[in-house]
GUVEX-568457 format. One line per field, with one value per residue (C-alpha): residue number from 1; y, x, z. Coordinates in steps of 0.5 Angstrom, whole numbers, plus 500, padded with zeros to 3 digits. Example, Ala and Ser with C-alpha at 12.3 -4.5 7.8 and 13.67 -1.06 7.14 Angstrom:
BEGIN
seq = c(1:2)
v = c(491:498)
u = c(525:527)
w = c(516:514)
END
This chain:
BEGIN
seq = c(1:2:3:4:5:6:7:8:9:10:11:12:13:14:15:16:17:18:19:20:21:22:23:24:25:26:27:28:29:30:31:32:33:34:35:36:37:38:39:40:41:42:43:44:45:46:47:48:49:50:51:52:53:54:55:56:57:58:59:60:61:62:63:64:65:66:67:68:69:70:71:72:73:74:75:76:77:78:79:80:81:82:83:84:85:86:87:88:89:90:91:92:93:94:95:96:97:98:99:100:101:102:103:104:105:106:107:108:109:110:111:112:113:114:115:116:117:118:119:120:121:122:123:124:125:126:127:128:129:130:131:132:133:134:135:136:137:138:139:140:141:142:143:144:145:146:147:148:149:150:151:152:153:154:155:156:157:158:159:160:161:162:163:164:165:166:167:168:169:170:171:172:173:174:175:176:177:178:179:180:181:182:183:184:185:186:187:188:189:190:191:192)
v = c(825:822:827:832:829:828:835:837:832:835:842:841:838:844:848:845:848:856:857:862:859:862:867:864:861:854:849:844:837:832:827:821:823:815:815:822:820:814:818:823:817:814:821:822:817:817:824:827:830:832:839:835:829:833:838:832:828:833:836:829:827:834:833:826:829:836:837:844:848:843:840:846:846:843:837:839:846:844:841:846:845:839:838:845:849:847:844:849:846:852:850:843:842:838:844:848:843:843:850:852:848:851:858:856:854:859:865:872:879:882:884:883:876:871:864:861:864:862:855:855:857:851:846:849:849:842:839:842:838:832:826:823:819:816:809:810:808:802:797:801:802:797:801:800:802:807:811:817:824:831:835:842:846:847:848:842:842:842:837:832:833:832:825:823:824:821:815:814:816:820:825:821:814:810:810:818:817:813:818:823:820:818:825:828:822:825:832:830:826:831:837:833)
u = c(479:473:468:472:472:465:464:468:464:457:460:463:456:452:457:455:448:447:445:439:434:433:427:421:419:422:424:418:420:415:413:409:402:400:406:404:397:399:404:399:394:400:402:395:395:402:403:396:392:390:395:401:399:398:404:409:407:409:415:418:418:421:426:428:427:429:434:436:432:426:431:431:424:421:417:411:410:402:401:397:392:389:382:381:386:386:380:376:373:375:379:381:388:389:388:392:398:397:396:403:407:403:405:412:413:408:409:410:412:408:401:398:401:395:398:398:391:388:391:389:382:381:383:378:373:375:375:368:365:368:365:369:373:376:377:384:387:382:388:391:385:382:375:374:368:366:360:362:359:360:364:360:365:373:371:373:366:362:365:366:359:356:359:359:351:350:355:352:359:362:367:372:370:375:371:372:379:379:375:380:386:383:381:388:391:387:388:396:395:391:396:402)
w = c(250:247:250:246:240:240:242:236:231:234:233:226:224:226:222:216:217:217:224:222:217:211:209:207:202:203:197:196:193:191:197:197:198:201:205:208:209:213:217:219:221:226:228:230:235:237:238:240:235:228:228:230:225:219:220:222:217:211:215:217:209:208:213:209:202:202:208:210:212:214:219:223:224:231:231:236:233:232:238:241:235:237:238:235:238:246:246:243:237:232:226:225:227:221:216:221:220:213:212:216:211:205:208:208:201:198:202:199:203:197:199:193:192:195:192:199:201:195:196:203:201:196:202:207:201:199:207:208:202:204:207:213:214:208:207:204:211:213:212:218:222:227:225:218:214:219:217:213:214:210:214:212:215:216:224:228:232:227:223:229:232:225:225:232:232:225:228:235:238:243:243:247:244:240:234:234:235:229:225:226:225:218:217:219:214:208:209:209:203:199:200:198)
END
């Protein structure tokens, strides 16, 4: 009997939300930028990468603050974006995760409405001009006050290589991990 009641409760809870998410764009709500950034920093280290970090930081807040349809999105959609997509060093995964959320709230099926492209373009230009890592998340980091180097590109390989050469670090070092966790945090902070 207990199992039948539990199943009925689960079914009725699911019935409250539509089975199919609505079409894009989805509603955006004001998020706390610092909380988004701090989550991204932690998710980078806990979940394994910059794409998941930026995407999941904003998604988790949207699930909490806005609810449906954000609650229909799986958490690990951007796991493949780590290390510049499958380790290829292409686009920084933090930009990819953030761009996914941007697209979901600014999407238009009209080809002449380029709002999401303009926002993403500005984000990429901003990233290329930044000196990373920021000090904003140093209170969370065992490696505060790291050397800061201008990214010069939205590409993972360029951004990370310039920094590791200047910092005397390696790609797999704890210094680089801390740098990229802070970068993911800063991307999420800036977007929200």
